[in-house]
Backbone and ligand atoms as CSV (ligand in chain L), in Angstrom:
chain,resi,resn,atom,element,x,y,z
A,1,MET,N,N,17.378,-13.246,4.123
A,1,MET,CA,C,16.043,-13.501,3.638
A,1,MET,C,C,15.835,-13.015,2.162
A,2,PRO,N,N,15.276,-13.821,1.359
A,2,PRO,CA,C,15.189,-13.404,-0.052
A,2,PRO,C,C,14.186,-12.284,-0.267
A,3,THR,N,N,14.636,-11.334,-1.144
A,3,THR,CA,C,13.627,-10.271,-1.546
A,3,THR,C,C,12.854,-10.865,-2.692
A,4,LEU,N,N,11.626,-10.335,-2.820
A,4,LEU,CA,C,10.728,-10.865,-3.872
A,4,LEU,C,C,10.625,-9.871,-5.041
A,5,GLN,N,N,10.235,-10.381,-6.197
A,5,GLN,CA,C,10.232,-9.635,-7.432
A,5,GLN,C,C,8.908,-8.875,-7.470
A,6,ILE,N,N,8.989,-7.557,-7.763
A,6,ILE,CA,C,7.811,-6.638,-7.775
A,6,ILE,C,C,7.181,-6.761,-9.228
A,7,ALA,N,N,5.864,-7.042,-9.207
A,7,ALA,CA,C,5.092,-7.031,-10.457
A,7,ALA,C,C,4.901,-5.580,-10.883
A,8,LYS,N,N,5.137,-5.262,-12.097
A,8,LYS,CA,C,5.144,-3.870,-12.690
A,8,LYS,C,C,3.832,-3.710,-13.441
A,9,LEU,N,N,3.440,-2.393,-13.496
A,9,LEU,CA,C,2.198,-2.074,-14.285
A,9,LEU,C,C,2.112,-2.844,-15.608
A,10,GLY,N,N,1.050,-3.433,-15.912
A,10,GLY,CA,C,0.844,-4.144,-17.124
A,10,GLY,C,C,0.826,-5.665,-16.762
A,11,ASN,N,N,1.390,-6.043,-15.722
A,11,ASN,CA,C,1.315,-7.495,-15.181
A,11,ASN,C,C,-0.179,-7.788,-14.751
A,12,PRO,N,N,-0.823,-8.732,-15.321
A,12,PRO,CA,C,-2.264,-8.877,-15.052
A,12,PRO,C,C,-2.479,-9.119,-13.603
A,13,VAL,N,N,-1.551,-9.623,-12.780
A,13,VAL,CA,C,-1.764,-9.862,-11.346
A,13,VAL,C,C,-2.150,-8.715,-10.668
A,14,LEU,N,N,-1.824,-7.496,-11.148
A,14,LEU,CA,C,-2.047,-6.177,-10.435
A,14,LEU,C,C,-3.573,-5.796,-10.742
A,15,ARG,N,N,-4.153,-6.461,-11.616
A,15,ARG,CA,C,-5.632,-6.132,-11.989
A,15,ARG,C,C,-6.581,-7.101,-11.451
A,16,GLN,N,N,-6.041,-8.100,-10.642
A,16,GLN,CA,C,-7.027,-9.224,-10.192
A,16,GLN,C,C,-7.516,-8.781,-8.889
A,17,ILE,N,N,-8.616,-9.373,-8.468
A,17,ILE,CA,C,-9.210,-9.145,-7.207
A,17,ILE,C,C,-8.580,-10.241,-6.285
A,18,ALA,N,N,-7.898,-9.834,-5.147
A,18,ALA,CA,C,-7.215,-10.778,-4.355
A,18,ALA,C,C,-8.231,-11.575,-3.443
A,19,GLY,N,N,-7.895,-12.808,-3.248
A,19,GLY,CA,C,-8.727,-13.646,-2.397
A,19,GLY,C,C,-8.449,-13.502,-0.928
A,20,PRO,N,N,-9.334,-13.781,0.045
A,20,PRO,CA,C,-9.030,-13.714,1.437
A,20,PRO,C,C,-8.017,-14.817,1.883
A,21,VAL,N,N,-7.314,-14.477,2.862
A,21,VAL,CA,C,-6.392,-15.537,3.486
A,21,VAL,C,C,-7.222,-16.421,4.356
A,22,ASP,N,N,-7.055,-17.736,4.241
A,22,ASP,CA,C,-7.792,-18.660,5.070
A,22,ASP,C,C,-7.302,-18.578,6.499
A,23,LEU,N,N,-8.135,-18.285,7.469
A,23,LEU,CA,C,-7.683,-18.039,8.837
A,23,LEU,C,C,-6.796,-19.223,9.341
A,24,ARG,N,N,-7.046,-20.379,8.978
A,24,ARG,CA,C,-6.305,-21.566,9.414
A,24,ARG,C,C,-4.927,-21.574,8.879
A,25,ASN,N,N,-4.623,-20.712,7.873
A,25,ASN,CA,C,-3.241,-20.704,7.353
A,25,ASN,C,C,-2.375,-19.609,7.854
A,26,ILE,N,N,-2.903,-18.648,8.647
A,26,ILE,CA,C,-2.185,-17.485,9.056
A,26,ILE,C,C,-0.917,-17.854,9.808
A,27,ARG,N,N,-1.090,-18.817,10.673
A,27,ARG,CA,C,0.123,-19.157,11.522
A,27,ARG,C,C,1.064,-20.209,10.806
A,28,THR,N,N,0.711,-20.536,9.615
A,28,THR,CA,C,1.712,-21.518,8.983
A,28,THR,C,C,3.065,-20.886,8.633
A,29,TYR,N,N,3.984,-21.717,8.457
A,29,TYR,CA,C,5.347,-21.228,8.101
A,29,TYR,C,C,5.237,-20.467,6.809
A,30,ASP,N,N,4.521,-20.949,5.822
A,30,ASP,CA,C,4.432,-20.379,4.525
A,30,ASP,C,C,3.980,-18.871,4.664
A,31,ILE,N,N,2.882,-18.660,5.310
A,31,ILE,CA,C,2.376,-17.295,5.448
A,31,ILE,C,C,3.328,-16.403,6.348
A,32,GLN,N,N,3.836,-16.933,7.406
A,32,GLN,CA,C,4.710,-16.134,8.239
A,32,GLN,C,C,6.026,-15.748,7.515
A,33,GLN,N,N,6.511,-16.731,6.819
A,33,GLN,CA,C,7.752,-16.489,5.991
A,33,GLN,C,C,7.488,-15.467,4.918
A,34,PHE,N,N,6.340,-15.584,4.294
A,34,PHE,CA,C,5.879,-14.668,3.225
A,34,PHE,C,C,5.792,-13.260,3.730
A,35,ILE,N,N,5.214,-13.076,4.953
A,35,ILE,CA,C,5.065,-11.739,5.568
A,35,ILE,C,C,6.453,-11.148,5.847
A,36,ASP,N,N,7.366,-11.922,6.346
A,36,ASP,CA,C,8.759,-11.492,6.584
A,36,ASP,C,C,9.436,-11.066,5.280
A,37,ASN,N,N,9.262,-11.877,4.211
A,37,ASN,CA,C,9.818,-11.512,2.956
A,37,ASN,C,C,9.215,-10.285,2.327
A,38,LEU,N,N,7.924,-10.113,2.517
A,38,LEU,CA,C,7.193,-8.906,2.014
A,38,LEU,C,C,7.803,-7.715,2.701
A,39,ILE,N,N,7.967,-7.712,4.057
A,39,ILE,CA,C,8.495,-6.626,4.747
A,39,ILE,C,C,9.972,-6.302,4.364
A,40,GLU,N,N,10.737,-7.399,4.193
A,40,GLU,CA,C,12.109,-7.179,3.714
A,40,GLU,C,C,12.202,-6.552,2.357
A,41,THR,N,N,11.285,-6.925,1.389
A,41,THR,CA,C,11.238,-6.405,0.024
A,41,THR,C,C,10.863,-4.929,0.165
A,42,MET,N,N,9.868,-4.595,0.914
A,42,MET,CA,C,9.404,-3.229,1.058
A,42,MET,C,C,10.579,-2.403,1.568
A,43,LEU,N,N,11.264,-2.752,2.630
A,43,LEU,CA,C,12.375,-2.010,3.124
A,43,LEU,C,C,13.519,-1.923,2.180
A,44,ASP,N,N,13.781,-2.905,1.345
A,44,ASP,CA,C,14.858,-2.978,0.471
A,44,ASP,C,C,14.697,-2.052,-0.739
A,45,GLU,N,N,13.449,-1.831,-1.140
A,45,GLU,CA,C,13.154,-1.117,-2.368
A,45,GLU,C,C,13.717,0.312,-2.362
A,46,PRO,N,N,13.533,1.223,-1.518
A,46,PRO,CA,C,12.538,1.205,-0.398
A,46,PRO,C,C,11.173,1.751,-0.633
A,47,GLY,N,N,10.223,1.239,0.077
A,47,GLY,CA,C,8.907,1.761,-0.006
A,47,GLY,C,C,8.327,1.805,1.364
A,48,ILE,N,N,7.157,2.337,1.574
A,48,ILE,CA,C,6.391,2.415,2.901
A,48,ILE,C,C,5.280,1.477,2.908
A,49,GLY,N,N,5.072,0.743,1.833
A,49,GLY,CA,C,3.878,-0.230,1.828
A,49,GLY,C,C,4.094,-1.155,0.673
A,50,LEU,N,N,3.567,-2.388,0.868
A,50,LEU,CA,C,3.541,-3.385,-0.176
A,50,LEU,C,C,2.481,-4.320,0.000
A,51,ALA,N,N,1.780,-4.650,-1.101
A,51,ALA,CA,C,0.634,-5.491,-1.042
A,51,ALA,C,C,0.974,-6.809,-1.782
A,52,ALA,N,N,0.525,-7.980,-1.235
A,52,ALA,CA,C,0.849,-9.226,-1.764
A,52,ALA,C,C,0.694,-9.332,-3.256
A,53,PRO,N,N,-0.328,-8.820,-3.898
A,53,PRO,CA,C,-0.397,-8.835,-5.355
A,53,PRO,C,C,0.751,-8.230,-6.062
A,54,GLN,N,N,1.371,-7.255,-5.379
A,54,GLN,CA,C,2.595,-6.606,-5.980
A,54,GLN,C,C,3.852,-7.524,-6.137
A,55,VAL,N,N,3.715,-8.702,-5.397
A,55,VAL,CA,C,4.744,-9.706,-5.600
A,55,VAL,C,C,4.176,-10.908,-6.191
A,56,SER,N,N,3.042,-10.756,-6.930
A,56,SER,CA,C,2.411,-11.816,-7.801
A,56,SER,C,C,1.706,-12.920,-6.843
A,57,ARG,N,N,1.305,-12.489,-5.654
A,57,ARG,CA,C,0.513,-13.487,-4.886
A,57,ARG,C,C,-0.767,-12.801,-4.568
A,58,SER,N,N,-1.870,-13.234,-5.193
A,58,SER,CA,C,-3.212,-12.535,-5.121
A,58,SER,C,C,-4.007,-12.892,-3.840
A,59,ILE,N,N,-3.438,-12.527,-2.758
A,59,ILE,CA,C,-4.116,-12.751,-1.451
A,59,ILE,C,C,-4.249,-11.375,-0.779
A,60,GLN,N,N,-5.325,-11.300,0.208
A,60,GLN,CA,C,-5.539,-10.015,0.881
A,60,GLN,C,C,-4.609,-9.853,2.040
A,61,LEU,N,N,-3.388,-9.433,1.767
A,61,LEU,CA,C,-2.432,-9.263,2.764
A,61,LEU,C,C,-1.522,-8.025,2.372
A,62,VAL,N,N,-1.297,-7.068,3.205
A,62,VAL,CA,C,-0.469,-5.917,2.957
A,62,VAL,C,C,0.397,-5.599,4.163
A,63,VAL,N,N,1.603,-5.116,3.847
A,63,VAL,CA,C,2.480,-4.623,4.976
A,63,VAL,C,C,2.795,-3.162,4.659
A,64,MET,N,N,3.039,-2.495,5.741
A,64,MET,CA,C,3.447,-1.055,5.654
A,64,MET,C,C,4.258,-0.577,6.880
A,65,GLY,N,N,4.832,0.513,6.727
A,65,GLY,CA,C,5.647,1.050,7.930
A,65,GLY,C,C,6.452,2.230,7.418
A,66,CYS,N,N,6.556,3.215,8.286
A,66,CYS,CA,C,7.245,4.412,7.869
A,66,CYS,C,C,7.827,5.142,9.183
A,67,GLU,N,N,9.098,5.281,9.034
A,67,GLU,CA,C,9.739,6.074,10.239
A,67,GLU,C,C,9.654,7.549,10.020
A,68,GLY,N,N,10.005,8.343,10.980
A,68,GLY,CA,C,10.031,9.771,10.819
A,68,GLY,C,C,8.778,10.476,11.300
A,69,GLU,N,N,8.786,11.772,11.117
A,69,GLU,CA,C,7.860,12.681,11.762
A,69,GLU,C,C,6.380,12.335,11.379
A,70,ASP,N,N,6.128,12.095,10.075
A,70,ASP,CA,C,4.757,11.787,9.620
A,70,ASP,C,C,4.558,10.285,9.454
A,71,GLY,N,N,5.436,9.537,10.185
A,71,GLY,CA,C,5.473,8.050,10.081
A,71,GLY,C,C,4.386,7.367,10.857
A,72,PHE,N,N,4.446,6.042,10.770
A,72,PHE,CA,C,3.515,5.222,11.478
A,72,PHE,C,C,4.129,3.797,11.674
A,73,PRO,N,N,3.604,3.089,12.636
A,73,PRO,CA,C,4.217,1.821,13.003
A,73,PRO,C,C,4.197,0.744,11.815
A,74,GLN,N,N,5.090,-0.230,11.961
A,74,GLN,CA,C,5.055,-1.293,11.098
A,74,GLN,C,C,3.802,-2.104,11.274
A,75,THR,N,N,3.072,-2.286,10.194
A,75,THR,CA,C,1.678,-2.881,10.289
A,75,THR,C,C,1.517,-3.943,9.228
A,76,VAL,N,N,0.942,-5.111,9.647
A,76,VAL,CA,C,0.555,-6.139,8.761
A,76,VAL,C,C,-0.965,-6.249,8.837
A,77,LEU,N,N,-1.675,-6.099,7.699
A,77,LEU,CA,C,-3.101,-6.255,7.645
A,77,LEU,C,C,-3.487,-7.472,6.846
A,78,ILE,N,N,-4.302,-8.389,7.363
A,78,ILE,CA,C,-4.726,-9.557,6.689
A,78,ILE,C,C,-6.274,-9.373,6.537
A,79,ASN,N,N,-6.774,-9.634,5.371
A,79,ASN,CA,C,-8.230,-9.572,5.018
A,79,ASN,C,C,-8.830,-8.205,5.561
A,80,PRO,N,N,-8.163,-7.113,5.256
A,80,PRO,CA,C,-8.571,-5.730,5.823
A,80,PRO,C,C,-9.897,-5.298,5.150
A,81,LYS,N,N,-10.664,-4.495,5.896
A,81,LYS,CA,C,-11.841,-3.801,5.442
A,81,LYS,C,C,-11.816,-2.432,5.930
A,82,ILE,N,N,-12.169,-1.457,5.117
A,82,ILE,CA,C,-12.400,-0.028,5.614
A,82,ILE,C,C,-13.888,0.046,5.953
A,83,VAL,N,N,-14.177,0.320,7.211
A,83,VAL,CA,C,-15.591,0.334,7.588
A,83,VAL,C,C,-16.023,1.732,7.762
A,84,PHE,N,N,-15.168,2.751,7.677
A,84,PHE,CA,C,-15.622,4.109,7.798
A,84,PHE,C,C,-14.616,5.036,7.036
A,85,TYR,N,N,-15.096,5.973,6.292
A,85,TYR,CA,C,-14.267,7.002,5.622
A,85,TYR,C,C,-14.643,8.341,6.193
A,86,GLY,N,N,-13.647,9.128,6.643
A,86,GLY,CA,C,-13.978,10.523,7.097
A,86,GLY,C,C,-14.494,11.334,5.988
A,87,PRO,N,N,-15.234,12.471,6.392
A,87,PRO,CA,C,-15.846,13.242,5.315
A,87,PRO,C,C,-14.856,14.147,4.585
A,88,GLU,N,N,-13.684,14.420,5.229
A,88,GLU,CA,C,-12.755,15.392,4.588
A,88,GLU,C,C,-11.838,14.637,3.609
A,89,GLN,N,N,-11.559,15.353,2.483
A,89,GLN,CA,C,-10.643,14.776,1.543
A,89,GLN,C,C,-9.257,15.531,1.570
A,90,VAL,N,N,-8.243,14.805,1.312
A,90,VAL,CA,C,-6.903,15.474,1.173
A,90,VAL,C,C,-6.132,14.985,-0.044
A,91,GLU,N,N,-5.373,15.871,-0.504
A,91,GLU,CA,C,-4.634,15.639,-1.792
A,91,GLU,C,C,-3.170,15.360,-1.487
A,92,ASN,N,N,-2.699,14.250,-1.986
A,92,ASN,CA,C,-1.253,14.008,-1.748
A,92,ASN,C,C,-0.570,13.505,-3.017
A,93,TRP,N,N,0.700,13.707,-3.168
A,93,TRP,CA,C,1.468,12.964,-4.243
A,93,TRP,C,C,1.601,11.537,-3.843
A,94,GLU,N,N,1.446,10.672,-4.817
A,94,GLU,CA,C,1.732,9.248,-4.590
A,94,GLU,C,C,2.623,8.659,-5.649
A,95,GLY,N,N,3.368,7.645,-5.228
A,95,GLY,CA,C,4.145,6.896,-6.181
A,95,GLY,C,C,3.899,5.399,-5.856
A,96,CYS,N,N,4.380,4.507,-6.599
A,96,CYS,CA,C,4.089,3.073,-6.348
A,96,CYS,C,C,5.274,2.253,-6.811
A,97,LEU,N,N,5.614,1.235,-6.153
A,97,LEU,CA,C,6.731,0.363,-6.466
A,97,LEU,C,C,6.399,-0.422,-7.698
A,98,SER,N,N,5.138,-0.500,-8.121
A,98,SER,CA,C,4.740,-1.222,-9.334
A,98,SER,C,C,4.643,-0.213,-10.539
A,99,VAL,N,N,4.812,0.982,-10.315
A,99,VAL,CA,C,4.707,2.067,-11.317
A,99,VAL,C,C,6.051,2.870,-11.337
A,100,ASP,N,N,6.994,2.444,-12.159
A,100,ASP,CA,C,8.375,3.015,-12.066
A,100,ASP,C,C,8.285,4.473,-12.537
A,101,GLY,N,N,8.930,5.302,-11.853
A,101,GLY,CA,C,9.339,6.552,-12.398
A,101,GLY,C,C,8.197,7.623,-12.454
A,102,LEU,N,N,7.038,7.358,-11.938
A,102,LEU,CA,C,5.914,8.357,-12.055
A,102,LEU,C,C,5.449,8.742,-10.688
A,103,ARG,N,N,5.005,9.985,-10.583
A,103,ARG,CA,C,4.349,10.435,-9.390
A,103,ARG,C,C,2.956,11.168,-9.859
A,104,GLY,N,N,2.018,11.205,-8.943
A,104,GLY,CA,C,0.805,11.813,-9.373
A,104,GLY,C,C,0.015,12.242,-8.140
A,105,LYS,N,N,-0.812,13.257,-8.352
A,105,LYS,CA,C,-1.632,13.667,-7.159
A,105,LYS,C,C,-2.992,12.921,-7.039
A,106,VAL,N,N,-3.178,12.433,-5.867
A,106,VAL,CA,C,-4.419,11.588,-5.636
A,106,VAL,C,C,-5.172,12.274,-4.415
A,107,THR,N,N,-6.536,12.366,-4.571
A,107,THR,CA,C,-7.341,12.872,-3.507
A,107,THR,C,C,-8.022,11.694,-2.856
A,108,ARG,N,N,-7.901,11.632,-1.538
A,108,ARG,CA,C,-8.544,10.549,-0.783
A,108,ARG,C,C,-9.085,11.100,0.556
A,109,PRO,N,N,-10.002,10.273,1.133
A,109,PRO,CA,C,-10.461,10.707,2.469
A,109,PRO,C,C,-9.346,10.749,3.393
A,110,SER,N,N,-9.357,11.658,4.387
A,110,SER,CA,C,-8.220,11.925,5.227
A,110,SER,C,C,-8.226,10.921,6.507
A,111,VAL,N,N,-9.339,10.335,6.797
A,111,VAL,CA,C,-9.433,9.509,7.903
A,111,VAL,C,C,-10.128,8.242,7.486
A,112,VAL,N,N,-9.653,7.097,7.851
A,112,VAL,CA,C,-10.294,5.780,7.610
A,112,VAL,C,C,-10.265,4.958,8.960
A,113,ARG,N,N,-11.334,4.194,9.040
A,113,ARG,CA,C,-11.392,3.205,10.172
A,113,ARG,C,C,-11.207,1.758,9.582
A,114,VAL,N,N,-10.317,1.020,10.095
A,114,VAL,CA,C,-9.960,-0.239,9.449
A,114,VAL,C,C,-10.168,-1.435,10.475
A,115,GLN,N,N,-10.717,-2.485,9.887
A,115,GLN,CA,C,-10.793,-3.788,10.637
A,115,GLN,C,C,-10.061,-4.820,9.899
A,116,ALA,N,N,-9.175,-5.563,10.515
A,116,ALA,CA,C,-8.405,-6.555,9.780
A,116,ALA,C,C,-7.821,-7.502,10.894
A,117,LEU,N,N,-7.070,-8.497,10.383
A,117,LEU,CA,C,-6.331,-9.390,11.286
A,117,LEU,C,C,-4.921,-9.003,11.222
A,118,ASP,N,N,-4.193,-9.145,12.365
A,118,ASP,CA,C,-2.814,-8.905,12.351
A,118,ASP,C,C,-2.077,-10.196,12.014
A,119,ARG,N,N,-0.690,-10.283,12.017
A,119,ARG,CA,C,-0.001,-11.426,11.499
A,119,ARG,C,C,-0.170,-12.635,12.399
A,120,HIS,N,N,-0.706,-12.494,13.556
A,120,HIS,CA,C,-0.978,-13.652,14.379
A,120,HIS,C,C,-2.552,-14.009,14.334
A,121,GLY,N,N,-3.234,-13.304,13.463
A,121,GLY,CA,C,-4.692,-13.710,13.372
A,121,GLY,C,C,-5.543,-13.067,14.326
A,122,LYS,N,N,-5.020,-12.066,15.040
A,122,LYS,CA,C,-5.762,-11.330,16.103
A,122,LYS,C,C,-6.505,-10.151,15.398
A,123,SER,N,N,-7.738,-9.944,15.854
A,123,SER,CA,C,-8.555,-8.848,15.235
A,123,SER,C,C,-7.975,-7.505,15.624
A,124,MET,N,N,-8.039,-6.573,14.635
A,124,MET,CA,C,-7.625,-5.208,14.858
A,124,MET,C,C,-8.762,-4.310,14.386
A,125,ASP,N,N,-8.930,-3.211,15.084
A,125,ASP,CA,C,-9.958,-2.238,14.757
A,125,ASP,C,C,-9.345,-0.858,15.151
A,126,PHE,N,N,-8.994,-0.055,14.125
A,126,PHE,CA,C,-8.370,1.204,14.501
A,126,PHE,C,C,-8.636,2.294,13.451
A,127,GLU,N,N,-8.347,3.535,13.868
A,127,GLU,CA,C,-8.598,4.642,12.936
A,127,GLU,C,C,-7.229,5.191,12.497
A,128,ALA,N,N,-7.097,5.607,11.289
A,128,ALA,CA,C,-5.832,6.062,10.804
A,128,ALA,C,C,-5.981,7.433,10.117
A,129,THR,N,N,-5.068,8.263,10.212
A,129,THR,CA,C,-5.068,9.661,9.663
A,129,THR,C,C,-3.735,9.842,8.991
A,130,GLY,N,N,-3.677,11.008,8.335
A,130,GLY,CA,C,-2.379,11.439,7.651
A,130,GLY,C,C,-1.880,10.454,6.632
A,131,LEU,N,N,-0.545,10.335,6.647
A,131,LEU,CA,C,0.119,9.457,5.682
A,131,LEU,C,C,-0.324,7.949,5.878
A,132,TYR,N,N,-0.623,7.609,7.070
A,132,TYR,CA,C,-1.028,6.218,7.475
A,132,TYR,C,C,-2.318,5.948,6.694
A,133,ALA,N,N,-3.260,6.822,6.699
A,133,ALA,CA,C,-4.533,6.653,6.028
A,133,ALA,C,C,-4.354,6.522,4.594
A,134,VAL,N,N,-3.459,7.383,4.023
A,134,VAL,CA,C,-3.225,7.381,2.571
A,134,VAL,C,C,-2.600,6.006,2.108
A,135,CYS,N,N,-1.641,5.538,2.920
A,135,CYS,CA,C,-0.959,4.290,2.724
A,135,CYS,C,C,-1.917,3.197,2.743
A,136,ILE,N,N,-2.784,3.130,3.748
A,136,ILE,CA,C,-3.734,2.015,3.859
A,136,ILE,C,C,-4.660,1.950,2.647
A,137,GLN,N,N,-5.119,3.091,2.205
A,137,GLN,CA,C,-6.106,3.125,1.072
A,137,GLN,C,C,-5.316,2.729,-0.236
A,138,HIS,N,N,-4.072,3.220,-0.393
A,138,HIS,CA,C,-3.300,2.841,-1.572
A,138,HIS,C,C,-3.017,1.320,-1.591
A,139,GLU,N,N,-2.670,0.806,-0.467
A,139,GLU,CA,C,-2.396,-0.684,-0.357
A,139,GLU,C,C,-3.596,-1.504,-0.580
A,140,MET,N,N,-4.628,-1.033,-0.023
A,140,MET,CA,C,-5.946,-1.859,-0.091
A,140,MET,C,C,-6.425,-1.872,-1.575
A,141,ASP,N,N,-6.203,-0.721,-2.246
A,141,ASP,CA,C,-6.603,-0.635,-3.672
A,141,ASP,C,C,-5.917,-1.752,-4.451
A,142,HIS,N,N,-4.665,-2.146,-4.017
A,142,HIS,CA,C,-3.940,-3.291,-4.728
A,142,HIS,C,C,-4.705,-4.558,-4.592
A,143,LEU,N,N,-5.542,-4.681,-3.534
A,143,LEU,CA,C,-6.304,-5.926,-3.295
A,143,LEU,C,C,-7.568,-5.998,-4.173
A,144,ILE,N,N,-7.910,-4.917,-4.766
A,144,ILE,CA,C,-8.996,-4.893,-5.714
A,144,ILE,C,C,-8.643,-4.595,-7.091
A,145,GLY,N,N,-7.384,-4.779,-7.386
A,145,GLY,CA,C,-6.847,-4.558,-8.804
A,145,GLY,C,C,-6.711,-3.109,-9.214
A,146,LYS,N,N,-6.621,-2.169,-8.269
A,146,LYS,CA,C,-6.506,-0.729,-8.621
A,146,LYS,C,C,-5.087,-0.300,-8.312
A,147,VAL,N,N,-4.633,0.684,-9.136
A,147,VAL,CA,C,-3.434,1.415,-8.811
A,147,VAL,C,C,-3.703,2.919,-8.663
A,148,PHE,N,N,-2.758,3.667,-8.121
A,148,PHE,CA,C,-3.108,5.072,-7.812
A,148,PHE,C,C,-3.528,5.888,-9.046
A,149,LEU,N,N,-3.027,5.448,-10.208
A,149,LEU,CA,C,-3.239,6.176,-11.423
A,149,LEU,C,C,-4.833,6.145,-11.620
A,150,ASP,N,N,-5.468,5.085,-11.218
A,150,ASP,CA,C,-6.932,4.883,-11.456
A,150,ASP,C,C,-7.745,5.882,-10.500
A,151,ARG,N,N,-7.020,6.361,-9.450
A,151,ARG,CA,C,-7.714,7.202,-8.389
A,151,ARG,C,C,-7.450,8.644,-8.696
A,152,MET,N,N,-6.568,8.963,-9.653
A,152,MET,CA,C,-6.254,10.447,-9.974
A,152,MET,C,C,-7.473,11.018,-10.614
A,153,THR,N,N,-7.782,12.262,-10.074
A,153,THR,CA,C,-8.919,13.001,-10.669
A,153,THR,C,C,-8.354,13.998,-11.746
A,154,ASP,N,N,-7.032,14.329,-11.599
A,154,ASP,CA,C,-6.473,15.300,-12.514
A,154,ASP,C,C,-5.197,14.663,-13.075
A,155,MET,N,N,-5.303,14.017,-14.290
A,155,MET,CA,C,-4.179,13.353,-14.851
A,155,MET,C,C,-3.019,14.280,-15.264
A,156,SER,N,N,-3.355,15.546,-15.296
A,156,SER,CA,C,-2.281,16.510,-15.664
A,156,SER,C,C,-1.220,16.736,-14.672
A,157,THR,N,N,-1.460,16.065,-13.473
A,157,THR,CA,C,-0.393,16.136,-12.423
A,157,THR,C,C,0.632,14.989,-12.595
A,158,ILE,N,N,0.426,14.035,-13.529
A,158,ILE,CA,C,1.365,12.952,-13.616
A,158,ILE,C,C,2.722,13.525,-14.035
A,159,THR,N,N,3.698,13.138,-13.255
A,159,THR,CA,C,5.049,13.687,-13.308
A,159,THR,C,C,6.142,12.648,-13.316
A,160,GLN,N,N,7.128,12.842,-14.214
A,160,GLN,CA,C,8.270,11.859,-14.259
A,160,GLN,C,C,9.219,12.254,-13.059
A,161,LEU,N,N,10.045,11.235,-12.588
A,161,LEU,CA,C,10.865,11.527,-11.453
A,161,LEU,C,C,11.863,12.689,-11.504
A,162,PRO,N,N,12.632,12.768,-12.685
A,162,PRO,CA,C,13.569,13.966,-12.757
A,162,PRO,C,C,12.804,15.266,-12.684
A,163,GLU,N,N,11.626,15.355,-13.277
A,163,GLU,CA,C,10.818,16.631,-13.343
A,163,GLU,C,C,10.245,16.810,-11.896
A,164,PHE,N,N,9.904,15.659,-11.294
A,164,PHE,CA,C,9.350,15.727,-9.898
A,164,PHE,C,C,10.465,16.470,-8.966
A,165,SER,N,N,11.661,15.942,-9.101
A,165,SER,CA,C,12.801,16.576,-8.307
A,165,SER,C,C,12.949,17.984,-8.635
A,166,LYS,N,N,12.854,18.317,-9.898
A,166,LYS,CA,C,13.148,19.671,-10.311
A,166,LYS,C,C,12.071,20.702,-9.866
A,167,TYR,N,N,10.772,20.246,-10.069
A,167,TYR,CA,C,9.753,21.255,-9.856
A,167,TYR,C,C,8.894,21.051,-8.566
A,168,TRP,N,N,8.875,19.843,-8.065
A,168,TRP,CA,C,7.923,19.543,-6.965
A,168,TRP,C,C,8.544,18.928,-5.735
A,169,GLN,N,N,9.799,18.782,-5.657
A,169,GLN,CA,C,10.362,17.964,-4.670
A,169,GLN,C,C,10.133,18.406,-3.208
A,170,ASP,N,N,9.679,19.619,-3.002
A,170,ASP,CA,C,9.384,20.053,-1.561
A,170,ASP,C,C,8.210,19.367,-1.072
A,171,ASP,N,N,7.312,18.848,-1.966
A,171,ASP,CA,C,6.148,18.061,-1.529
A,171,ASP,C,C,6.570,16.650,-1.145
A,172,PRO,N,N,6.026,16.080,-0.035
A,172,PRO,CA,C,6.387,14.721,0.300
A,172,PRO,C,C,5.703,13.707,-0.589
A,173,VAL,N,N,6.461,12.604,-0.865
A,173,VAL,CA,C,5.901,11.591,-1.774
A,173,VAL,C,C,6.031,10.253,-1.149
A,174,PRO,N,N,4.927,9.654,-0.705
A,174,PRO,CA,C,5.085,8.234,-0.307
A,174,PRO,C,C,5.170,7.377,-1.543
A,175,VAL,N,N,6.058,6.353,-1.477
A,175,VAL,CA,C,6.161,5.361,-2.564
A,175,VAL,C,C,5.660,4.089,-1.956
A,176,ILE,N,N,4.418,3.739,-2.436
A,176,ILE,CA,C,3.675,2.624,-1.762
A,176,ILE,C,C,3.199,1.660,-2.768
L,1,ZN,ZN,ZN,1.363,0.756,-4.881
């Protein structure tokens, strides 16, 4: 399966508002093949999430998945909406496949409730916590033209990769 080229910061597609996926198109070969390619690209990079605009397709579709202790199942969200944010905020390091070589601390709500369609067009309604909640918010930001840098409240935490390894590597960093 071909991997897709990642749009990097500065590419205008990352700043566009993504349009919804037409329900009638979800089961088409085009969309199903695109989802498979998106997952393949995410795993190949590697990252734990990838949004369609990050491969220059401005539609409301994201994929994510992470193995391991703090992991979560492979998830495809089409036309997702966050319908509830928990009151508590958590701070995490984030990185992004569209932002090479940088990490930064982002504060986000620790719990979200999401409504979306899965890859077969079936409705989903679920709550996510921990890394899953962070990943969902990060990916959904890509659908409204935002990257994690826009969500940082303290820009002084921006860190380059070698310095991250040297000074901060004990902290976990999702690259989404
Ligand atoms: Zn990202």
